C-alpha positions as a printed Julia matrix, in Angstrom:
325×3 Matrix{Float64}:
 -0.21   0.17    0.28
  1.3    3.22   -0.95
  1.45   6.32    1.5
  0.92   9.74   -0.11
  3.5   12.35    1.52
  2.93  15.3    -0.5
 -0.12  16.29   -2.78
  0.19  19.81   -4.47
 -3.12  20.97   -6.65
 -3.21  23.98   -8.85
 -0.27  25.97   -7.14
 -0.05  29.28   -8.5
  2.71  31.92   -7.21
  3.24  35.36   -8.34
  6.11  37.88   -7.63
  5.05  41.57   -7.63
  7.29  43.93   -9.25
  7.66  47.69  -10.4
  7.18  46.33  -13.93
  3.88  44.07  -12.8
  3.39  40.69  -11.55
  5.49  37.99  -12.49
  3.92  34.35  -13.29
  6.32  32.25  -11.9
  4.32  29.24  -10.91
  1.13  28.6   -12.79
 -1.53  25.96  -12.13
  1.14  23.25  -11.2
 -0.21  19.56   -9.73
  1.98  16.84   -8.55
  1.96  14.12   -5.84
  4.92  12.28   -4.09
  4.6    9.25   -2.19
  6.61   8.18    1.1
 10.07   7.07    0.05
  9.71   8.36   -3.54
 11.91  10.95   -5.15
 10.41  13.43   -7.75
 13.22  15.37   -9.96
 12.14  18.8   -11.41
 13.94  19.66  -14.37
 13.86  22.65  -16.74
 15.49  25.86  -17.86
 16.85  28.48  -15.66
 13.6   30.85  -14.84
 11.16  28.11  -15.07
  9.88  28.08  -11.41
 11.74  24.97  -10.04
 12.95  26.82   -7.24
  9.97  29.12   -6.9
  8.02  25.7    -6.3
 10.3   24.68   -3.84
 10.03  28.09   -1.84
  6.61  27.48   -1.9
  6.16  24.38   -0.47
  8.42  25.38    2.81
  6.77  28.97    2.76
 10.02  30.73    2.57
  9.06  33.61   -0.1
 10.15  37.0    -0.06
  7.96  39.67    0.76
  6.84  40.42   -2.93
  5.76  37.03   -3.63
  2.42  35.46   -2.95
  0.58  32.17   -3.57
 -2.27  33.03   -5.5
 -4.02  29.77   -5.64
 -3.59  26.09   -4.92
 -3.08  23.85   -2.02
  0.29  22.13   -0.59
 -0.79  19.17    1.48
  1.79  17.38    3.53
  1.05  14.14    5.33
 -2.51  15.2     5.66
 -2.11  18.98    6.59
 -2.58  21.99    4.39
  0.59  24.1     4.49
 -1.04  27.09    2.47
 -3.43  27.43    5.34
 -0.98  27.41    8.26
  0.23  30.66   10.32
  3.7   31.39   11.24
  3.49  29.32   14.33
  2.42  26.32   12.77
  4.86  26.61    9.82
  7.81  26.41   12.41
  6.29  23.07   13.3
  6.54  22.21    9.48
  9.89  23.48    8.5
 12.73  21.17    9.28
 10.51  18.25   10.96
  8.15  18.2     8.19
  9.86  19.8     5.22
 13.58  20.86    4.8
 15.61  21.95    2.19
 19.45  21.36    0.84
 19.89  25.12   -0.53
 21.96  25.59   -3.59
 25.11  27.27   -2.64
 26.48  25.62    0.42
 28.96  28.39    1.06
 25.93  30.88    1.2
 23.82  28.54    3.21
 26.21  28.53    6.32
 27.18  31.5     8.48
 30.94  31.92    8.24
 31.68  33.3    11.65
 30.09  30.17   13.52
 31.38  26.58   13.47
 29.51  24.21   11.12
 28.65  21.99   14.39
 27.18  24.87   16.14
 24.91  26.02   13.46
 23.57  22.48   12.92
 23.08  22.47   16.89
 21.25  25.6    16.73
 19.08  24.26   14.27
 18.4   21.13   16.01
 17.7   23.39   19.44
 15.45  25.65   17.72
 12.75  23.03   16.72
 13.51  20.7    19.69
 13.36  22.8    22.92
 13.89  20.05   25.02
 17.16  18.61   23.86
 20.26  20.11   25.21
 23.67  21.0    23.58
 25.46  17.95   24.59
 22.92  15.78   23.0
 22.64  18.01   20.21
 26.3   17.64   19.38
 25.94  14.01   19.64
 23.29  14.04   17.14
 25.45  16.4    14.95
 28.42  13.69   15.35
 25.72  10.88   13.94
 24.38  13.08   11.02
 28.04  13.73   10.04
 29.02   9.98   10.01
 25.58   9.36    7.94
 26.66  11.8     5.43
 30.34  10.49    4.89
 32.3   13.1     7.15
 34.33  13.06    9.84
 32.69  13.92   13.05
 35.99  15.74   14.33
 35.25  18.38   11.38
 31.94  19.92   13.29
 33.96  22.36   14.91
 35.65  23.65   11.76
 34.21  26.78    9.99
 32.85  26.58    6.55
 36.11  28.06    5.04
 37.95  25.47    6.42
 35.97  22.49    4.41
 36.31  21.83    0.82
 33.11  22.22   -1.39
 31.98  18.81   -1.35
 32.47  18.77    2.54
 30.23  21.86    2.93
 27.58  20.22    0.91
 27.56  17.1     2.82
 27.39  19.25    6.0
 24.43  21.27    4.47
 22.71  17.82    3.91
 23.49  16.88    7.66
 21.82  20.32    8.78
 18.74  19.19    6.76
 18.51  15.76    8.0
 19.0   17.19   11.61
 15.09  17.19   12.56
 14.33  13.92   11.12
 11.96  15.75    8.2
  9.34  13.74    6.09
 10.39  15.18    2.89
 13.75  16.91    1.66
 14.13  19.26   -0.97
 17.46  19.16   -2.95
 17.63  22.68   -5.06
 20.85  22.0    -7.22
 22.58  20.03   -4.49
 25.72  19.46   -6.75
 26.19  23.14   -8.25
 29.71  24.2    -8.74
 31.22  20.76   -7.84
 33.44  18.81  -10.05
 31.62  15.5   -11.67
 33.36  12.89   -9.22
 32.25  15.06   -6.13
 29.02  15.28   -7.56
 28.49  11.59   -8.41
 29.71  10.94   -4.62
 27.09  13.35   -3.04
 24.25  12.12   -5.48
 25.12   8.44   -4.36
 25.23   9.53   -0.65
 21.71  11.49   -1.16
 20.29   8.3    -2.76
 21.77   5.97    0.27
 20.54   8.27    2.93
 17.03   8.53    1.23
 16.66   4.5     0.98
 18.08   4.19    4.59
 15.59   6.4     6.09
 12.59   5.84    3.92
 12.45   9.63    3.15
 10.75  11.45    0.22
 12.67  13.96   -1.72
 12.3   16.65   -4.41
 15.41  17.0    -6.58
 15.83  20.34   -8.65
 18.18  20.9   -11.22
 18.65  22.2   -15.01
 20.82  19.29  -15.66
 18.48  16.14  -16.98
 21.31  13.52  -16.6
 21.37  14.16  -12.61
 17.83  14.19  -12.52
 17.84  10.7   -14.12
 20.36   9.51  -11.75
 18.5    9.97   -8.71
 14.98  10.36   -9.39
 11.91   7.86   -9.34
  9.9   10.37  -11.28
 10.68  13.4   -13.35
  8.35  16.47  -13.71
  9.79  18.59  -16.94
  8.98  22.43  -16.08
  8.51  25.22  -18.9
  7.75  29.05  -18.21
  5.95  28.22  -15.02
  4.15  25.43  -15.57
  4.38  21.65  -15.61
  4.9   20.2   -19.06
  4.97  16.66  -18.56
  5.09  14.36  -15.43
  5.87  10.51  -15.54
  8.34   7.78  -14.15
 11.95   8.41  -14.81
 12.24   5.8   -17.3
  9.11   6.84  -19.48
 10.41  10.45  -19.32
 13.65   9.47  -21.12
 12.1    6.34  -23.69
  8.83   7.66  -24.51
  8.43  11.68  -23.88
  5.12  13.04  -25.51
  5.59  16.86  -24.91
  7.52  18.34  -27.61
  9.67  20.3   -25.12
 10.75  17.16  -23.11
 11.74  15.46  -26.57
 13.77  18.79  -27.39
 15.64  18.72  -23.87
 16.63  15.03  -24.41
 17.53  15.84  -27.96
 20.34  18.09  -26.76
 21.66  15.76  -24.39
 24.42  13.51  -25.58
 24.54   9.73  -24.63
 27.88   7.81  -23.99
 25.72   4.27  -24.58
 23.59   4.84  -27.66
 24.46   5.61  -31.21
 26.23   8.84  -32.31
 24.04  11.52  -33.21
 24.17  14.95  -34.02
 22.73  17.19  -30.98
 19.72  19.27  -31.56
 19.17  22.98  -30.44
 15.79  24.57  -29.25
 15.47  27.89  -31.08
 14.35  31.15  -29.23
 14.37  31.62  -25.56
 11.83  31.08  -22.84
  9.21  33.94  -22.8
  8.92  36.82  -20.45
  6.67  36.0   -17.65
  5.57  39.59  -16.91
  4.11  38.96  -20.19
  3.72  35.42  -21.05
  2.22  34.49  -24.67
 -1.2   33.57  -25.06
 -2.09  29.65  -25.18
  0.66  26.98  -24.6
  3.58  29.01  -23.33
  5.78  27.02  -25.4
  4.28  27.41  -28.88
  6.6   30.1   -30.12
  9.25  27.52  -30.09
  7.27  24.57  -31.01
  7.39  22.94  -34.22
  4.06  21.04  -33.52
  2.32  24.36  -32.57
 -0.72  25.14  -34.41
 -3.4   27.87  -33.68
 -5.33  26.2   -31.27
 -1.89  26.33  -29.33
 -1.68  29.81  -29.89
 -5.03  30.46  -28.58
 -5.71  28.06  -25.66
 -3.87  26.63  -22.91
 -3.76  23.01  -22.79
 -4.86  21.37  -19.78
 -2.47  19.02  -17.77
 -4.05  15.7   -18.05
 -3.19  11.87  -18.03
 -2.46  10.97  -21.83
 -1.2    7.53  -20.87
 -1.47   5.47  -17.6
  0.53   7.87  -15.1
  1.91   9.68  -17.69
  0.68  13.48  -17.55
  1.28  16.15  -20.03
  0.01  19.63  -20.99
 -0.18  19.4   -25.01
 -2.78  19.58  -27.67
 -0.75  17.72  -29.81
  1.49  15.04  -27.84
  4.07  13.35  -29.44
  4.32   9.26  -30.28
  7.93   8.59  -29.33
  8.96   4.73  -28.61
 12.35   5.54  -28.13
 14.98   8.79  -27.75
């Protein structure tokens, strides 16, 4: 029996700027089961990180959730007040932020920062026991516990990233959001950290959301993949289906630009144009100005995000029939 951990329904979030409202997230829906991993992939500015900050309600003052529900373990996050949110953050949902160096305070030791996070959400735990917890977390993420008294600048990029992961795990969350967890790391360290995340997820039976513009990274760690474009979910299915039988033209274009080391040699394709301005998005399907299959219907009507095949969702008036990519 599967247990639904997170359900996002018709999430819409806008930023208010001096030039107008930016439609950053528009009617996005998806679900994650307990122990399952979902990867969100797409070009920069497509709304991936905006979804992450909406889920944990860490939005800037000029951002507002306009519509939709975020249900975590049967609790509606969108209806919570600040006091209720404090009980959800880090215990319900925690986050591995994109830039590890920026996520850590340079004037405090790494261990002290994690201790602070533990005590902020667990008032009955003392410093001694919190430090024991930090040592256990360091071991879990592959760091020597003796490093907990080091300052961020004394650790390598990979070590800092592992420390940030340890902090995200500090309050035993049900769901972790990993926003570009391997940014600015070399490929060897990237692989080690991704493997560490997969191992931790399996051991603790947690749900995870991975965010990246790198579809190869997403494929390695995710059970399901959601392809984002211009604030909307273009396609959603299990990882194997997205790679072998995509039905949205944008997903197909992404895969066509990605080289394979196993398949036959082929000329990589590029996608002409650029993502639309979300201050003034195009009418109809937001992908239609760049889509080779676009028709007048695509220009005038936004396609609904519906199930085209069993457990395979897409927002497209003219889905493709692709058996292999």
